[in-house]
N, C-alpha and C positions, 0 to 999 in steps of 0.2 A: 705483144710482151706477154713473155712468160715467167712464173715467179712460182718456187716450189714451196707448197705450205705443208710440206712435212719435214723436220729437220734431221729426223733419226728414224731406222725400222728397230725397233727393239726385237721383234720375234715374227719369224714369217714360215709358215709350214706352208709346202706347196700344197694345192687344191683343197687347204682347208680353212687358213684363216692368217690375218697378219695383225701385229699393235704396232702401231707407228706413234712418232709426238710430234706435237708443231709447240714450241715455247714462243708466247707472243713477249714482242719486245717495243718497248714505245716508238723506236725507231723506225718501226713499219710505217710507209708513207701513206697508206690509207687512212692511218688513224687521225689522221691532221683534218681530214674532211668527216670522217665518219664520227660525229658527235664530241667536237673538239672537247669541250668540258667534260664528257662523259665518255672517253676512248674505249672501245671495245670492237673484238674482231665482226665485224658483217657476218651475218647468218649464212647468208650466201656463200662467203669464204670458205667457213665452216665445213659448209656441206662439199666444197672444191676439196679442202683437205680430204674428206673420206672418200671422194673420188679420187684423189691422186693413190690413196693407199689402197684402194681395190686396185686400182689399174697395176700396182705393183704386184699384188699378189697374182691377178692374172696372169701378167708378162711371165712372172719365174713358173707359174703352175703351166704355162704352155712353152716353155724354153724359147721365149720371145718369136714365138710362129707369127705374133700380128706387129705391125709396125705403129698401128693406131688401134687405141682403146681410147673410148671416150664416152661421157655419161648420155645416155639414152631416155633415162626415164627415174622419176624418183616418185614414192609411193610412202604414204603412213608418215612424214616428215613431222616430230615433232620436238620443240626448242625447248629450253630449259632456263638455266643459268646464263649469264653473261660471260663469255671470257676477256677478261683485262689485261693490259700490260703486266707481265710478271709472272703470269700461269702458263701453265702447261696443258695442253689439249690431249688425251693419250685416246687415238683413235683405235678402236677393234672392228674390223670387217670378216665374215666368214662368207665362205660361197654356200648359198641355198640350192642354185641350179648352174647347170652348162650345158651350154650347145654350141654348136659350130660358129654361130654368129654374136652370143651375146651371153651374160653371165648375169646372174641375179645375185644379189648379197644382202644379208643383213648388217648396217652399220650402228656403231654406236660414239660416240665421242665425250668422253669423263672429264670432267675438271675436278683434282681433289676427291677421287674415289666416286662423282655423283655425276651422274648421266648427265650432260648438258644438250644432247642433240642425239635423236635415234630417226634413222630412216630404212627403206629399204631402195637399193639401187640397181638399176640395169645399165649395165655397161654393153655396148656393142665394139665388135672389135674384128678389125681389117686390115686389109693391106693395101698400099696406094695402088698398086698392080691392078686391083680388082676396079678401080675407078677409070684408070686409062693407063694403056701401056708405055706412055710417055711419064708419067707420074711415077711408073714403077722403081724407075733407075734411082730414087729416093728412100727406099724400103731396108739397103742396106744401111745406109749412113744414117739413117734415123734409129735403128736398132742399135746401132757400134754406138751410138750418142746415150741412149737409153741406157745401156750396160754400165758406161762410164760413170754415168749418174746415179745407176744404183750400187755401186762400189763405193761411192762418196756415202750415201746413206745409210748403208747395211756392213758398218765397220766390221762385225764378226758372221761375215758372209761364208758359207761353208765352201770348200774349196769346189764341190761338185758344180756350183752355179757360177763359177768365176767365168766359163768358156762355154756357158748355155746357148 
């Protein structure tokens, strides 16, 4: 199962930073099981929202050079406030360093202008072709799907990124 934990990309500066939002609705399925009488977004999903925002920044920066961008490592994760239904998490991620196979970012998630979570994320990036020639045939399909999803998340996307 895949679910997007980013509702909207508010700002994206390739090679630098991204600001994205996640508005938590009571209808989110996992809230039924995660503290039913005290519904809050699980910390691991908050971390996943920061990972997804970081992945969008990497994809746009590299003009979708890699079909796979995944979390490799987290460091210095610190949690603060709970994210409750009706609140919005504002995720900000900034690139610290970048190499051919991984990118390191500083990420924060704020609720009502107060930091809720902060972490250093390392994301690995590769193409399925590097795993096996047979799997490599899926790279173009994945990239096409990701570009379509980006267009939905980034409504004011500059034209130069539409066909990147």
